Backbone atoms as SQL, in Angstrom:
CREATE TABLE atoms (id INTEGER PRIMARY KEY, chain TEXT, resi INTEGER, resn TEXT, atom TEXT, x REAL, y REAL, z REAL);
INSERT INTO atoms VALUES
  (1, 'A', 1, 'MET', 'N', 16.044, 0.619, 3.693),
  (2, 'A', 1, 'MET', 'CA', 15.694, 1.952, 4.318),
  (3, 'A', 1, 'MET', 'C', 16.063, 3.002, 3.499),
  (4, 'A', 2, 'SER', 'N', 14.728, 3.528, 3.341),
  (5, 'A', 2, 'SER', 'CA', 14.614, 4.781, 2.269),
  (6, 'A', 2, 'SER', 'C', 16.230, 5.861, 2.522),
  (7, 'A', 3, 'ALA', 'N', 16.015, 6.244, 4.063),
  (8, 'A', 3, 'ALA', 'CA', 17.714, 7.479, 4.271),
  (9, 'A', 3, 'ALA', 'C', 18.262, 7.006, 3.996),
  (10, 'A', 4, 'ALA', 'N', 18.863, 5.597, 4.063),
  (11, 'A', 4, 'ALA', 'CA', 20.400, 5.205, 3.891),
  (12, 'A', 4, 'ALA', 'C', 20.624, 5.065, 1.927),
  (13, 'A', 5, 'ASN', 'N', 19.606, 4.503, 1.484),
  (14, 'A', 5, 'ASN', 'CA', 19.803, 4.419, 0.017),
  (15, 'A', 5, 'ASN', 'C', 19.732, 5.678, -0.668),
  (16, 'A', 6, 'ASP', 'N', 18.864, 6.637, 0.135),
  (17, 'A', 6, 'ASP', 'CA', 18.966, 8.154, -0.662),
  (18, 'A', 6, 'ASP', 'C', 20.435, 8.860, -0.436),
  (19, 'A', 7, 'LEU', 'N', 21.106, 8.333, 0.450),
  (20, 'A', 7, 'LEU', 'CA', 22.572, 9.254, 1.062),
  (21, 'A', 7, 'LEU', 'C', 23.364, 8.204, 0.208),
  (22, 'A', 8, 'LEU', 'N', 23.282, 7.641, 0.065),
  (23, 'A', 8, 'LEU', 'CA', 24.293, 6.650, -0.841),
  (24, 'A', 8, 'LEU', 'C', 24.143, 6.887, -2.372),
  (25, 'A', 9, 'ARG', 'N', 22.864, 7.183, -2.526),
  (26, 'A', 9, 'ARG', 'CA', 22.720, 6.885, -3.924),
  (27, 'A', 9, 'ARG', 'C', 23.523, 8.214, -4.454),
  (28, 'A', 10, 'ASP', 'N', 23.104, 9.243, -3.694),
  (29, 'A', 10, 'ASP', 'CA', 23.839, 10.614, -4.475),
  (30, 'A', 10, 'ASP', 'C', 24.932, 10.963, -3.842),
  (31, 'A', 11, 'TYR', 'N', 25.531, 10.477, -2.490),
  (32, 'A', 11, 'TYR', 'CA', 26.661, 10.955, -1.978),
  (33, 'A', 11, 'TYR', 'C', 27.513, 9.782, -1.166),
  (34, 'A', 12, 'GLN', 'N', 27.481, 8.954, -2.270),
  (35, 'A', 12, 'GLN', 'CA', 28.381, 8.101, -1.752),
  (36, 'A', 12, 'GLN', 'C', 29.986, 8.056, -1.796),
  (37, 'A', 13, 'HIS', 'N', 30.501, 9.322, -2.792),
  (38, 'A', 13, 'HIS', 'CA', 31.587, 9.374, -2.654),
  (39, 'A', 13, 'HIS', 'C', 32.275, 10.680, -1.647),
  (40, 'A', 14, 'VAL', 'N', 31.098, 10.795, -0.909),
  (41, 'A', 14, 'VAL', 'CA', 31.716, 12.003, 0.047),
  (42, 'A', 14, 'VAL', 'C', 31.168, 11.330, 1.535),
  (43, 'A', 15, 'ILE', 'N', 30.709, 10.213, 1.663),
  (44, 'A', 15, 'ILE', 'CA', 30.382, 9.915, 2.927),
  (45, 'A', 15, 'ILE', 'C', 31.510, 8.573, 3.202),
  (46, 'A', 16, 'ALA', 'N', 32.482, 8.531, 4.445),
  (47, 'A', 16, 'ALA', 'CA', 33.173, 7.763, 4.715),
  (48, 'A', 16, 'ALA', 'C', 32.240, 6.719, 5.764),
  (49, 'A', 17, 'GLU', 'N', 31.298, 6.835, 6.404),
  (50, 'A', 17, 'GLU', 'CA', 30.950, 5.820, 7.179),
  (51, 'A', 17, 'GLU', 'C', 29.373, 6.437, 7.401),
  (52, 'A', 18, 'LEU', 'N', 28.502, 5.605, 7.514),
  (53, 'A', 18, 'LEU', 'CA', 26.891, 5.645, 7.336),
  (54, 'A', 18, 'LEU', 'C', 26.323, 4.586, 8.476),
  (55, 'A', 19, 'ARG', 'N', 25.968, 5.085, 9.712),
  (56, 'A', 19, 'ARG', 'CA', 25.088, 3.886, 10.611),
  (57, 'A', 19, 'ARG', 'C', 24.127, 4.349, 10.695),
  (58, 'A', 20, 'LEU', 'N', 23.177, 3.204, 10.692),
  (59, 'A', 20, 'LEU', 'CA', 21.542, 3.652, 10.844),
  (60, 'A', 20, 'LEU', 'C', 21.437, 2.794, 12.303),
  (61, 'A', 21, 'ILE', 'N', 20.826, 3.703, 13.301),
  (62, 'A', 21, 'ILE', 'CA', 21.086, 2.407, 14.452),
  (63, 'A', 21, 'ILE', 'C', 19.505, 2.526, 15.027),
  (64, 'A', 22, 'THR', 'N', 18.662, 1.264, 15.011),
  (65, 'A', 22, 'THR', 'CA', 17.524, 1.044, 15.346),
  (66, 'A', 22, 'THR', 'C', 17.869, 0.456, 16.600),
  (67, 'A', 23, 'GLY', 'N', 16.368, 0.912, 17.432),
  (68, 'A', 23, 'GLY', 'CA', 16.483, 0.075, 18.985),
  (69, 'A', 23, 'GLY', 'C', 14.941, -0.331, 19.355),
  (70, 'A', 24, 'SER', 'N', 14.510, -0.327, 20.566),
  (71, 'A', 24, 'SER', 'CA', 13.483, -0.377, 21.358),
  (72, 'A', 24, 'SER', 'C', 12.503, 0.759, 20.907),
  (73, 'A', 25, 'LYS', 'N', 11.356, 0.319, 20.688),
  (74, 'A', 25, 'LYS', 'CA', 10.505, 1.804, 20.880),
  (75, 'A', 25, 'LYS', 'C', 10.799, 2.757, 19.535),
  (76, 'A', 26, 'GLY', 'N', 11.082, 1.673, 18.263),
  (77, 'A', 26, 'GLY', 'CA', 10.991, 2.594, 17.484),
  (78, 'A', 26, 'GLY', 'C', 12.623, 3.610, 17.036),
  (79, 'A', 27, 'ILE', 'N', 13.228, 3.327, 18.020),
  (80, 'A', 27, 'ILE', 'CA', 14.143, 4.292, 17.637),
  (81, 'A', 27, 'ILE', 'C', 15.017, 3.889, 16.567),
  (82, 'A', 28, 'PHE', 'N', 15.225, 5.290, 16.147),
  (83, 'A', 28, 'PHE', 'CA', 16.204, 5.387, 14.514),
  (84, 'A', 28, 'PHE', 'C', 17.128, 6.534, 14.541),
  (85, 'A', 29, 'ASP', 'N', 18.076, 6.250, 14.882),
  (86, 'A', 29, 'ASP', 'CA', 19.109, 7.344, 14.578),
  (87, 'A', 29, 'ASP', 'C', 19.975, 7.097, 13.399),
  (88, 'A', 30, 'VAL', 'N', 20.253, 8.608, 12.560),
  (89, 'A', 30, 'VAL', 'CA', 21.506, 8.570, 11.227),
  (90, 'A', 30, 'VAL', 'C', 22.652, 9.154, 11.400),
  (91, 'A', 31, 'ILE', 'N', 23.886, 8.179, 11.620),
  (92, 'A', 31, 'ILE', 'CA', 25.127, 8.927, 12.173),
  (93, 'A', 31, 'ILE', 'C', 25.756, 8.891, 10.835),
  (94, 'A', 32, 'VAL', 'N', 26.250, 10.135, 10.130),
  (95, 'A', 32, 'VAL', 'CA', 27.116, 9.977, 9.569),
  (96, 'A', 32, 'VAL', 'C', 28.447, 10.880, 9.597),
  (97, 'A', 33, 'ASP', 'N', 29.474, 9.958, 9.570),
  (98, 'A', 33, 'ASP', 'CA', 30.863, 10.332, 9.762),
  (99, 'A', 33, 'ASP', 'C', 31.357, 10.750, 11.103),
  (100, 'A', 34, 'GLY', 'N', 30.474, 9.973, 11.992),
  (101, 'A', 34, 'GLY', 'CA', 30.546, 9.982, 13.473),
  (102, 'A', 34, 'GLY', 'C', 29.446, 11.119, 13.941),
  (103, 'A', 35, 'ASP', 'N', 29.124, 12.121, 13.216),
  (104, 'A', 35, 'ASP', 'CA', 27.648, 12.994, 13.834),
  (105, 'A', 35, 'ASP', 'C', 26.340, 12.435, 13.365),
  (106, 'A', 36, 'MET', 'N', 25.895, 12.656, 14.467),
  (107, 'A', 36, 'MET', 'CA', 23.933, 12.453, 14.441),
  (108, 'A', 36, 'MET', 'C', 23.596, 13.408, 13.559),
  (109, 'A', 37, 'LEU', 'N', 23.075, 12.883, 12.569),
  (110, 'A', 37, 'LEU', 'CA', 22.417, 13.567, 11.175),
  (111, 'A', 37, 'LEU', 'C', 20.990, 13.576, 11.631),
  (112, 'A', 38, 'TYR', 'N', 20.196, 12.474, 12.211),
  (113, 'A', 38, 'TYR', 'CA', 18.947, 12.419, 12.713),
  (114, 'A', 38, 'TYR', 'C', 18.601, 11.645, 13.767),
  (115, 'A', 39, 'SER', 'N', 17.564, 12.018, 14.925),
  (116, 'A', 39, 'SER', 'CA', 17.509, 10.946, 15.906),
  (117, 'A', 39, 'SER', 'C', 16.000, 11.447, 16.047),
  (118, 'A', 40, 'LYS', 'N', 15.307, 9.925, 15.945),
  (119, 'A', 40, 'LYS', 'CA', 13.918, 9.823, 16.498),
  (120, 'A', 40, 'LYS', 'C', 13.602, 10.094, 17.622),
  (121, 'A', 41, 'ALA', 'N', 14.566, 9.877, 18.232),
  (122, 'A', 41, 'ALA', 'CA', 14.602, 9.845, 20.091),
  (123, 'A', 41, 'ALA', 'C', 14.721, 11.340, 20.518),
  (124, 'A', 42, 'VAL', 'N', 15.127, 12.349, 19.564),
  (125, 'A', 42, 'VAL', 'CA', 15.358, 13.798, 19.915),
  (126, 'A', 42, 'VAL', 'C', 13.908, 14.466, 19.183),
  (127, 'A', 43, 'THR', 'N', 13.708, 13.940, 18.022),
  (128, 'A', 43, 'THR', 'CA', 12.581, 14.251, 17.278),
  (129, 'A', 43, 'THR', 'C', 10.969, 13.994, 17.871),
  (130, 'A', 44, 'HIS', 'N', 11.200, 12.607, 18.418),
  (131, 'A', 44, 'HIS', 'CA', 9.748, 12.177, 18.773),
  (132, 'A', 44, 'HIS', 'C', 8.781, 11.739, 17.514),
  (133, 'A', 45, 'ARG', 'N', 9.481, 11.879, 16.422),
  (134, 'A', 45, 'ARG', 'CA', 8.567, 11.879, 15.436),
  (135, 'A', 45, 'ARG', 'C', 9.577, 10.518, 14.145),
  (136, 'A', 46, 'HIS', 'N', 9.203, 9.925, 13.230),
  (137, 'A', 46, 'HIS', 'CA', 10.178, 9.450, 12.193),
  (138, 'A', 46, 'HIS', 'C', 9.953, 10.441, 10.997),
  (139, 'A', 47, 'ALA', 'N', 10.989, 10.750, 10.217),
  (140, 'A', 47, 'ALA', 'CA', 11.362, 11.458, 9.513),
  (141, 'A', 47, 'ALA', 'C', 10.512, 11.025, 8.317),
  (142, 'A', 48, 'LYS', 'N', 10.526, 12.192, 7.775),
  (143, 'A', 48, 'LYS', 'CA', 9.361, 12.571, 6.550),
  (144, 'A', 48, 'LYS', 'C', 10.488, 11.578, 5.287),
  (145, 'A', 49, 'PRO', 'N', 9.671, 11.643, 4.261),
  (146, 'A', 49, 'PRO', 'CA', 10.528, 11.115, 3.121),
  (147, 'A', 49, 'PRO', 'C', 11.222, 12.070, 2.612),
  (148, 'A', 50, 'GLY', 'N', 12.569, 11.904, 2.701),
  (149, 'A', 50, 'GLY', 'CA', 13.759, 13.068, 1.785),
  (150, 'A', 50, 'GLY', 'C', 13.994, 13.910, 2.976),
  (151, 'A', 51, 'GLU', 'N', 13.535, 13.688, 4.067),
  (152, 'A', 51, 'GLU', 'CA', 14.058, 14.524, 4.906),
  (153, 'A', 51, 'GLU', 'C', 15.757, 14.711, 5.322),
  (154, 'A', 52, 'VAL', 'N', 15.973, 13.327, 5.636),
  (155, 'A', 52, 'VAL', 'CA', 17.521, 12.965, 6.239),
  (156, 'A', 52, 'VAL', 'C', 17.899, 13.552, 4.743),
  (157, 'A', 53, 'LEU', 'N', 18.007, 12.980, 3.945),
  (158, 'A', 53, 'LEU', 'CA', 18.556, 13.492, 2.816),
  (159, 'A', 53, 'LEU', 'C', 18.601, 15.184, 2.794),
  (160, 'A', 54, 'ASP', 'N', 17.804, 16.086, 2.769),
  (161, 'A', 54, 'ASP', 'CA', 17.396, 17.121, 3.113),
  (162, 'A', 54, 'ASP', 'C', 18.615, 17.675, 4.524),
  (163, 'A', 55, 'LEU', 'N', 18.397, 16.885, 5.097),
  (164, 'A', 55, 'LEU', 'CA', 19.229, 17.173, 6.366),
  (165, 'A', 55, 'LEU', 'C', 20.799, 17.440, 5.969),
  (166, 'A', 56, 'PHE', 'N', 21.175, 16.291, 5.317),
  (167, 'A', 56, 'PHE', 'CA', 22.594, 16.384, 4.928),
  (168, 'A', 56, 'PHE', 'C', 23.146, 17.126, 3.595),
  (169, 'A', 57, 'ARG', 'N', 22.209, 17.629, 2.583),
  (170, 'A', 57, 'ARG', 'CA', 22.546, 18.323, 2.075),
  (171, 'A', 57, 'ARG', 'C', 22.963, 19.563, 2.475),
  (172, 'A', 58, 'GLU', 'N', 22.117, 20.085, 3.380),
  (173, 'A', 58, 'GLU', 'CA', 22.350, 21.432, 4.217),
  (174, 'A', 58, 'GLU', 'C', 23.407, 21.308, 5.178),
  (175, 'A', 59, 'LYS', 'N', 24.041, 20.155, 5.565),
  (176, 'A', 59, 'LYS', 'CA', 24.989, 20.246, 6.878),
  (177, 'A', 59, 'LYS', 'C', 26.282, 19.745, 5.710),
  (178, 'A', 60, 'TYR', 'N', 26.258, 19.079, 5.019),
  (179, 'A', 60, 'TYR', 'CA', 27.528, 18.232, 4.665),
  (180, 'A', 60, 'TYR', 'C', 27.626, 19.050, 2.979),
  (181, 'A', 61, 'ALA', 'N', 26.753, 18.755, 2.046),
  (182, 'A', 61, 'ALA', 'CA', 27.039, 18.832, 0.793),
  (183, 'A', 61, 'ALA', 'C', 26.248, 19.855, 0.110),
  (184, 'A', 62, 'GLN', 'N', 26.453, 21.095, 0.544),
  (185, 'A', 62, 'GLN', 'CA', 25.958, 22.675, -0.570),
  (186, 'A', 62, 'GLN', 'C', 26.526, 22.644, -1.122),
  (187, 'A', 63, 'ASP', 'N', 27.740, 22.107, -1.621),
  (188, 'A', 63, 'ASP', 'CA', 28.581, 23.068, -2.756),
  (189, 'A', 63, 'ASP', 'C', 29.004, 21.338, -3.582),
  (190, 'A', 64, 'VAL', 'N', 28.324, 20.422, -3.135),
  (191, 'A', 64, 'VAL', 'CA', 28.689, 19.036, -3.446),
  (192, 'A', 64, 'VAL', 'C', 27.880, 18.573, -4.789),
  (193, 'A', 65, 'GLU', 'N', 28.442, 18.429, -5.674),
  (194, 'A', 65, 'GLU', 'CA', 27.604, 17.481, -6.634),
  (195, 'A', 65, 'GLU', 'C', 27.277, 16.277, -6.107),
  (196, 'A', 66, 'VAL', 'N', 26.019, 15.995, -6.765),
  (197, 'A', 66, 'VAL', 'CA', 25.876, 14.103, -6.598),
  (198, 'A', 66, 'VAL', 'C', 26.444, 13.556, -7.281),
  (199, 'A', 67, 'TYR', 'N', 26.041, 12.091, -6.680),
  (200, 'A', 67, 'TYR', 'CA', 27.079, 11.110, -7.615),
  (201, 'A', 67, 'TYR', 'C', 26.808, 11.032, -8.806),
  (202, 'A', 68, 'GLU', 'N', 27.802, 10.728, -9.762),
  (203, 'A', 68, 'GLU', 'CA', 27.261, 10.700, -11.136),
  (204, 'A', 68, 'GLU', 'C', 26.994, 9.205, -11.302),
  (205, 'A', 69, 'ARG', 'N', 26.199, 8.650, -11.383),
  (206, 'A', 69, 'ARG', 'CA', 25.553, 7.212, -12.203),
  (207, 'A', 69, 'ARG', 'C', 26.126, 6.967, -13.225);
């Protein structure tokens, strides 16, 4: 999953728990540390490439450096 790879690549040092929930009819939810970050059920569309990572940065990581590889 691209969304999970993006989040863990750049912010593994600040994420305690990451859950990707899939279900029937293409349901796709991204939950970070217990908070819903993205839900296809709410938006009625798939996330665009990089969209979940951008949402994470806006909500959780405005002042956080990306993980140094």
